[in-house]
N, C-alpha and C positions, 0 to 999 in steps of 0.2 A: 466590215463592209455593209451590213445592213443598217448598224446604228449611224454611219456616215449618211448614206441615202435617206435613212428616216428623218434625219436633221434637216437635210437639204429639202425635202419634201413639206416638211412641217414650214419652213421659211418662207418657201410657196404658196403655203397656204393648204394646203394638201392633207389630207388627214390619215392615209397609210403609208407605211406602216407606222404605228403610234410607238409602241417600245417593245423591246425584247429583252428578257432574262432569264436567267438559267435559274431552275426550279430541281425539288428533290425527284419529279419524274421525268426532266429532261428541258429543253430549251423550249419558253412559252413566248410566242409570239402575239400581240395585240394588235388590232385592226380596228377601224371603225367601218362600218357598214349599214346599209339601208336595208341590206337582205340579211334575216335572221339565220346561223350556221345552227342545225338542230342537233347535233352531237359535240362531243369535245370541247364545248366552251360554255365559260362562264361569264356571264354579262357582269361587266365592272361597272360602279355609280360615278367614276370620275369621268372627267374631260370627254363629256356627251358632245357637247357643241350641236346640239339638235338631232344626232344621230344615236344609234344603240353601238357599244364597242363589245368585243367580246376577247377572250381570252382561249387562245388555241393552244393546244399542248400537241407538242409532238412526241413521239414515243420512244425511248431508247430503243436504239438498233437490236440490243439482245432480246428484245420481248417478244413472246411468241406473238404472231399475229394471225390473225382470223380474216377471212374472204373481206367480212363488213369492216375491220379496222383497216385491212391493206385500201380497201377503196376509199374510208375516211381519209386514211393517209394522201392517198393519191389527189383527193378533192381538196384538201389544205393545202397540199403542197403546190398544185395549180393554184389556188387563189394566192397563196407569198410568190408565185412567179407573177402573176397579175400585176399584185399591188408593188411589186419591184418593177417590172416593167412600165406601170403607169409614173413610178420616180423617176425611172431612166428617163423617160419621154419629156417629162417638164423638166430634169436635168439639163439635157440635151436642149430643149427650148430656151432655158436661162444661156446655156452659153451661148446660145447663137445671138443673144443681144437681142436690144428692144430698139424701137424704132429712134432713128437719129434726134439727138436733143433731149429725148425723154429719159435718161436715166438707166434707160433698160429694164424699165420696172413693168412695163406694158400700160400704165394708165395712163391720163390726160394732163399730168402734170408735165410742164417742160422747166429746166430751170430758170428760165426768165420770168415764167409765169409764177414760179414760187418766189423768186426775187421781190416782183411786184408786190406781193402780200405783204412780204417782210418788209418793205419801204411803208405800205400804207399804214400797218397794225400800229406801231410808234405814236404816243401822243406824248404831248407836253406836258397836260394835265395828269395823266398816270405817272410819267418822270418826275412831275413836282410833287406827287403824293408820296411816292417812294422816298425822295430826297430826305421830306419832311421826316417820315418816318425813321429812314435809318439814322439820323441824326439828333435823335431825342435824348442821348447819353453818351458818355466816351465808351470806346470801343478797341482798348489797348490791348493787344493781343497776349494770352494769359490770364486776362483778368473776365471778372463775372459779367463785365458789361461785353467783352468781346465774344465769349459764350453766348451770352443771348442773342447778339447779333447774329452769330453764325445759324443757330437755331430757326431764327426768323427768316433768312435767308432761304433755308432749307425748307421751312413750310410754305413759303410762297412757291419752290419749285415743284412740289408736292401739288400744292392746290392747282398750278397748270397742267398737271397730269404726268408730271416725268418722274421716272424712276430716279433717288436720289440717293448718295451714299456721303454720308458723314464720315472722313477719315482721320483719325486722329496721329498727331505726331509728337514727340517729347524732345524738342530742343532746349538750349540753355539760351533762358530769356536776361532780362535785367531790368531791376527797378533802383531808384534811391533810397535810402535810409535817413541820410542826414547829408546838408550841402550847406558850405559856409564859404562865403570869399569876402576877404577885407584887406582894404590900403594902409598902409600903415605908414605913420609918422618916420620922417626920415632921421628925426633927432631923439626920442625916446622910444620908438616902437609902438606908441599908443596907436590906437584905432583912427583913422581920419577918416575915413569912409567906411560903412557896413554894407553891402550889395543886399538889395532887397531879395533877389531871384523868386520873384513873383509876378503874376499878370493881374493886375485887377480886374474886377468885372466891370462891364460897360451897361448902362441902364437902358440904353438901345437894343442889347443884345442879350435876351433874357436866358440863354444858355451859359454863359459866361456866368453865370451864380452858380452852377451846378456843385454839388459836394464831393462827388466822386474824382475829380481829374486829378491825373498825375500831376507830380510836380514839375519843374522845368528842370532837364537833364540830359545827359547823352550815353545811349545804351551802349554796354559794354565796356565805360569808363572803369579805370581800377580803382580800388579803395585807396585812400593816401592823403596822410595830411604833412604839407610843404609850407615852407616860408621861403621864398628867394625873391630876387629881383625881377622887375619884370624887362621884356624887349619885345619889340613890336615887328611881327613879321609879315605885315602887308596882308596879302590872302593865302599865305601860307603854302604857295606852290614850288614847284622845285626851282624854277628860276628865283623864285623870292628868297630861299633858302640859299640860294648859290651865290647870289646878290647881296647877302649880308655878310655870306662868308669871304667874299672878297672885297669888301668895305673893313674887314677885320673886327665884324663883329661875332662874339660866340655865344649862341645861344645854348651850350653844356649846363647844367646846374640853374638855368631860369626857369620862369614860367612865361612861355612864349602866350602874347595876345595876339589872334589873328583875327581878321575880318571872313564872314560867310560871303560865298561866291566865288567861281571862277574856276572850282573845282570841289572834287567831294569831299564834306567834312572828315572821314576817316583819315583820308592821305592825307590832310593836314596834320594830322596829329601823329601819323605815322612817320613822317617827315621830320616833325619836330620831336621824336623820340629818336628816331634814329641817329640826331647829334646828340643827343642827351640830357636835352628839356627834362624837368622833373614835374611839369605840368603843363595843360593847355586852357588857355580861355578861350572861346570863340564866340564873338559878338555879332549883331546885327550894326551895320552904319548906316546912318541915317543918308548918306549918300548912296546907298545902294538900293534900299528897299523902304527908306524911311520918309521922314518929313522933306527932306530935300527933294525927293521926286516929287509931291505933290501932298494932297491933303490927306489925311492919316484917316482910317478907321475909327467909328463910323462916318466920319464926313466925306469919305473917299476911301478910295482901294487899297491906300500904300499901309505901312505896319506903324502904328502908333508907339512912342518911346519906349512904354516898357512892355511892348511884346517881346516873345521870346521864340526863339527856333529849335524846337526839340529836334532829334535825330540820331540815328544809328553812327557810329563812329568804327564799325566791323572796317578792317583793312578789306574791302569788297575789289582790289584787283589781284587779289592773290586767289580767292575763292569767295562762293556766296553759301547761301543757306546754315544750316546749324554750325557754328563754331568749332563744334567739338566734333563731328562725324562727318568731315568733308570726303564727299563720293559715296557716302551711304547712307540709307535713311535713317532719320533719328527714332528708333523705336524704341519701346521703353525698357528691351534689354540690349539695345546697340552698347558696343565698344565704344568708349570714348575717350579722347584724348584729354591731357590735363589745360587748365587753363593757360598755364605756361606755354603749351605748345602751339596754342589758339590763333588765330588773326584777329586778335584785339589788342587794346592797348595796354601796356603794364606800369601806366600812370595817371593820377587823375584828370580828369578832364570835365568841365562846367561850361553850358550855353548862357552868355549874358545878353540882356537887352541893351538898346542905344543908351538908355537912362542911366545903367549900371556900369556899362563899360566908360562913360565921357570922365567921371572922375580918376578912373586908371590911366587911361589915356592922356589926361591931361597934366599928371605928375610924370610921367617921361621926361627925361633929358636927354643930353646928347644929341647928336649930329641930327640936324633936318633932312627928314627924310626924303622929299620931293627933289630938295636941291641936289643930292647926292646920288639917289637911285632912280631918279626918274617920276614923273608929274602923277603918275597911277598910284604912288603910296601915298599921295593925299587923298583923305578920306570927308566925309562930310562935316564933322565938328568944326565949329569955327573958331579953332586954333590950329598951329601948324604941328602937322605930327611928326614924333622926333623917334628916334631908334632905341632910346633906352641904354645907351652904352655909355652913359657917363660913369665916372666913379661914385661908388655909392648911390648907386642911383634907386629908382622908387622900387619899393618891397610892398609884397603880398601874401597873407594866408590863403591858401586852397587848400579847404579839408573836405574831403567827401568818402561818404560810406554807402557802398552800393550791395546789392543783394542778387548776386548773378546765378542763376537757380535753374534748374530743369523743370520745365511746366507745358503744360496739354495746349498745343493747338489744334484747330478744326477745317481742315477743309472741307468744301461742300460740294459736290459734283453732281448734276443732273445730266441724264444719257437719254438719248432719242437713238435707238438703234437703227442702222443700215438695212434697207431692204435686198441690196444685192451686194454690197460690199460689207457688212456687218464688222470685220476687222480691218476697216481702214478708218482712220479718225481725223476728224476736223475738232481742235479745241480752240473753246473762246473761254479767256479769261480776264479776270478782273480783281486786285486784291481788296478787301472787306475790312481789313484792320487799320487803324486809325492812331495817332497820337493822342487827340482827344475825339472833337466831335468828327472832324475829316470831311465836313461839307464837300469842298472842292477835291480834296486830295486823303480818300480816293472815292468817296460817293457819287459824286456827279458821274463817276465811270460805274459804280453799281447801278446807280440808276438806269445808265445806258443799259448794262447786261441785263436788267430786269426786264424792261423793255423788249430788247432780244429775245426774250424768254416768252414774251406774252404772243409774239409774232410768231415762230416756229409751234406753240401750242395751237394758235388760231391755224395755222397750215396742216398741223396734224386732225385736228377735229372737220378740217373738210377732206380729209381721206390722203392727204399727203403724205410721202417718206421720204425720207433723203434716201440717195444710193449708197452713202457712207454714212458711218455712225459719227454723230456731233456730240462732243461733250461741252455743257457749259460750266466753268469753273469757277468756283469763288473762294479766292487763295485768304489764308489766315498768314500774319506775322510777316507780311512785305515787308514793313516800316524797318523790322530788326537787320532784314539782309537778305530780302527774297525766298525767306525759309521756306512758308508752306509752299510754293510752287517746285523749290529746288528738292524738299525731301519727298514730292511727289514724284519727278522725275527720278530722283536716285532710287525711289521705293520703284518704280514699275520700270525700269531702264530698258531691258530688255524687251517687254511689250513695244513700249513705244518707240524703241528703233525698230520692229518689223511692221508698224502699223498707222504711225504718226504720220499724218499728210501735212498738216500746218497747223501752225498756232497762231491765233490773233488775238492782240494784248489791247486792252484798253485800262489805263491805270486813272491820271485824271482825263475826264473826257472833255471838258469844258474850262478855260482858261482863259479865252481869248474869242475871236469871232473869225479867224481864219483857218482852214483844214492844214492841217500838217502830217504827212506820213512818213514814216520810216520804215524801213521793210529790208527783206533780202531782196536783191532786184528779181528775183524770179516772181514774186508777189506783187510788184509794185502796179502792176497791169491790172490787176484785180482789183486794187483799191481806187484806181482811176475811173475803171469802167463803173464800180459800185457807186461812185461819187457822181457819174455823169448822170444816174438815176434820180438824185434826191435833189429837190431844188433849196436855194439858199433861202436860211432863213431871213436875212436883211432884206434879200430880193427874190420873190417868189417868182419871178419872170425868167430867172437865171436858175441852172444847175450849178450843186457846189464844185464839180468839175471846174465850171468855167471859172467862178469866182476864185479856186483854188490856184488856177493859172496864172490871172491877175494879179493875185495877193501874194504872192510868193518871190518878190524880187528879192527878199533880204538874204534868200539862200543861194545868191549867185557866187557868194565866196566861200560857199562850204564845197570843199574839194570829195567828199564822200556823197553827194548828191548825182543824180542821174536822171534825165528823161524829161519831159514836159507834162505836168506838172512835177516840179523834182520831188522825189523819193527819196532819202538820206540813210544813209548806213546808220545801224543798231549799235550802239555802246553798250551802256547797263545801266543799271539803277530800277528798273522794273522786271516783271516777270516774264518777259521773253529771253530773259539771259540763259535760265537753264537748257530751255528748251533748243535755242539756237546754239547755243557757245559751248554747252557741254555735251549736247547729245546730237546734234545737227539737224534738229529740222528747223524747215523754212517759218518765218516767222515773220508779224508786222508790230506796228505798235501807232496807233491813230490819236490825234486829240485835236481840238481847236485852240491854236493856240494865238500870240500875237497881242493879248492884253496884258492888265495888272493881276498879278496874285501876290499882292504883299504882305499876306499874314500866313503864309505857308509855315505848319507844323505849329502853330499856336492854338489857343484858346477860342481866337478871333475866326477860326475858319468854321463859320457855323453856317447855321442855314439862312438866317439874316445876312450875313454876308454875301452869300449865295445869289441871293435875290434882292438886295439893292446895289452891289457892285458887279457881278458875274455874268449872272445867264438868269435875269427874273423871268420865273415861268416857266423853267427848264427847256425853253423853246430848242436850245443848241444840244442839249443832251437827248432830244428824241433824235433830232438829225442824226447824230453821232449813232444811235442806236441804227436808225435807216442805213446808211453807208455800211457799217460793220455786219449786220444783220445780211444786206445781199450780200455780201463777201463770201460770209460764212455758207448761205446757199449756194453760191458758185462752186464752189470748193466742197461741198458735200454732195453737189448732185449731179454736175455735169460728167458727160461718161468721160471725157478727155479734160485731164487737169491742166487749167490756164497757167501753166510757169512758163514763162518768159527766160529762157536760157540765153538769149542773145542780148539783152542787156546786162545780164551778168557777166558776160564777155567784154562788154564796153565798161563797165564798171570795174574791172580787174584790170584792163589797161590802161585806163585811169589812174587807178591805185598805185601801180607799177611805175607809171610815169610820174607820177608826185613824190616818190622814193627816189627813183632813180638821180633825178634832180636834183636831190639833197645829197647823195653819195660823193664821196671824193673820186676823182676822175679815175683814181688807181683801182677803184670797186667797181666800177660802173661796168667791165666785162662781166663780172661775175652773174648780173642782170640778165644776160644772154640766156640762162637756164630758163628764169624765169618767163621771159617773153615768149620763149618758145612753146611753154608749157600754156600761157593763155593762146596763144595763135591755135595749139591743138583743139583748146575749150572751145574757141570762137568755131571752127569747123564743124565739130561734134553740136554745138549749139544751133547751129543754121542748119544741120541735117536734122535733127529730132524735132526743131520747128515744124520743118517741112511735113516730116512724117505725122507727129501731131494736127496739123492743119488739113492733110489727107486724110486721115482717121474722120475728123469733124464733118468732114464731107461726103465721104463714101460710106462712113461705118464700118465697124469691126465686132469679131465677138467677143465677147466678154472677157474670154481668157486672153484675148490678141490685146484687148484693151488693160486687162491687168497688166501684162508684162511691159506694154507702154508706161502705164501712168507708174510704176513700180519706177521707171527708170528716171522718171519727172522727179518723182517724191525723192527717192535714195540718191541720187548724184548728190544732192545735199550731204547726207552721211559720209559720202567720200571724200568731202573736204574736209574731217578732222584728220589731225596729226596724233597716231596711235598712242604716243607718250605725251601728246599736250605739248603747250608751248613752254618755252626752256622758261625754268624758274618759277612756273605757275601751271603747273600740270593739270589741274582741275579743267582749265579753257584750255579746249580741244581743236578749236575750230581757227583753220587756218588764213582766213579772209578776214573774220570778225571777233574783236575783244573788246574791251574797254583800254581806253592807256593806263599803263601802269601805275602813273602818279596823276592822270586825271579822275578816273573811275565811274563818271560818265559817260564821257563823250568816246566816241569810236575811235579806232585805233586800226584802220584796214590794213590788212598783211600784218598782224600784231606781232610775229616771231620776228621779222626784220625792223618795224617799228618800235621794238623797244631798246635792241643795242645802237639803233640810230639815235634815238633822244638823247642818249648817253655819251655818244661818240666813244662806242665799244666797237671798234673795225674790226675785231678779231672772230668777233661772234656771226658777221653779217654773211659771210661764204656759206656758212652751215644752215644757217635762217634762210637763205634764200634756195637752198637744196632741198629743205624739208616743204617748205611752201609750195615750190614748183614741183616735187612730186605728188602732195596733194591735189593739186590743180589736176596734173596729168591724171590721176587716177579717177578723178570726177569726168574727166573728160570720155576716159574707156567708158564707164558705166553709160554714159549719155548715148555713147556710139552702140552699146548693147552688145 
């Protein structure tokens, strides 16, 4: 008890009592005092803080007591009692809460005043300098460059005065050893075309000549050497493979050619492998991101013909993180499953540039694709695309050697302790690893994160302390499969379940000029409110909120969006995934979008590209930091969390109606259970919304605020399904998960959406039941 009171008194800036410990002569209590006690004390040299420290020895009860010792004992116990009383009074004052809107700290800072500083500090000059420094060398996870960048970010955090932790995990990563793709002559099997498999340097882009760049490859492809006929599968979506099957085209035993886009690259491979393909070649089509769209880099933003998109092909709709330790942190001594059991391909896969793909595509014979399967099967090459289903069709060699190996990765985490609720955490994160230089992905986001750090450091230098703890997280190995963030979540799962309030993500911060937000609906208004504080870099007479409202007409067709301006559902593809979909922590993801980012995952994603094609001078990177920094301050500092469950209820109703409209009439009565649960949720949302508004108006004690805020934060946890989603138990959220065959895009109410997609009607009733039950549980938590 004494230790607990001591800790609380210390947190409040009091110096009594400092510590207690057992000793050979009894229990000793140490106090700081301006008055020397003349007997029974030994002065200590530590923790002075301007006062004298004394060790008070309490004798054992069996020791004979003289009158003098009894008097000393009485004096010492009286002093102890006074110290405990002072601490108790301070504790009671803390429980009583502070002034409305001040975060309960008793200082002059309001959340709005702190947010104003978070908006004022970030600068484009500083962001631009960071971006330049971050992109001097490749920073692939598990490499020397990746580790060097981790230490650089760690040093920057420490220079700003933060306590910094570098946490190391040991996942399986993947690197190429040898690669070969060749088109064979149909007559004699000689080589007709040997693929280059290399991106050339460009004189206008200085870093493209760097010696340490990794070769073009797809992470987690299997080692293999196959010679087989080629078949074209369009974008490699579920509907594309179904169309091939309906047209009588068999991909079994073939090498599948599929173009990038429309779905996650790993799921293209998964679908091909499920259908018996022996290899996959993924290529960048000029009609999607290349010369058919406009001028290519360095003369424009689109992908040059020799450019290659690298990327992971982990089957991410099954689980994220280290392929060998799902559900558990990838520590050095972790138990690991075999690669055969992991969510990775068992066939060789390589990415191709448009220039390397063109001879292979042109060699295909058989059915004209767009005449039989639809116009979207024709891409940007200036010849008709064919399926490759002719007798004795085009053949190719795919020879790949991979090194899939356990390697260290480093997360860097800076902490700002909370003054009132240090055991409640607001996390802000960005991944730091890149396939090569990563100027846009991820280092526009890293530069924004460092600007947020500068703003928070400035606030601390002015005496501000957040009510709740803030953690700034620089993740490693996101590109391989959200590994750094996932291992952190799995390694701190129990702590985060109890403490995490929200996770705010920034991946790419700038690839256009129109703000786009994705979030759990509870946090949508936090993003809107923060955007209302920041001026639009394109028009400083307007706020970003105003520009966001007028610039989002393209979201009208997205059934996952709610509110004005629209905030849309979180799918996957970035580090919010483990926080929300595995652990049930409310999350956001924010970026400037609507532009052209044609060199994604190539060597040309460089500082030069960012300056000439995307964000000259880093003005939008600074603007993103202002919005996200203000949002973090609001969540960390306001006495009552600004969670909006009424918007959540609207979203749930919207998602349910969309699913209901797609069901056969015979199954629609099953949905009554779900609509009833949503109605209960809406009622509870309105009630807690009114309760939160009243608390903001009249104020509450810290204990009352704690109870209210915990209901607001923990109701998201109640939306988890204990056994996970059917068929993919790592994903546990009843409302949000990526589509099974999409990978990036959200599939709201995923337990129902998955069987609906493949018309597995028998699974619908149980899916509705477990989804409705999770929503009822969340309504109960909201209701208290």
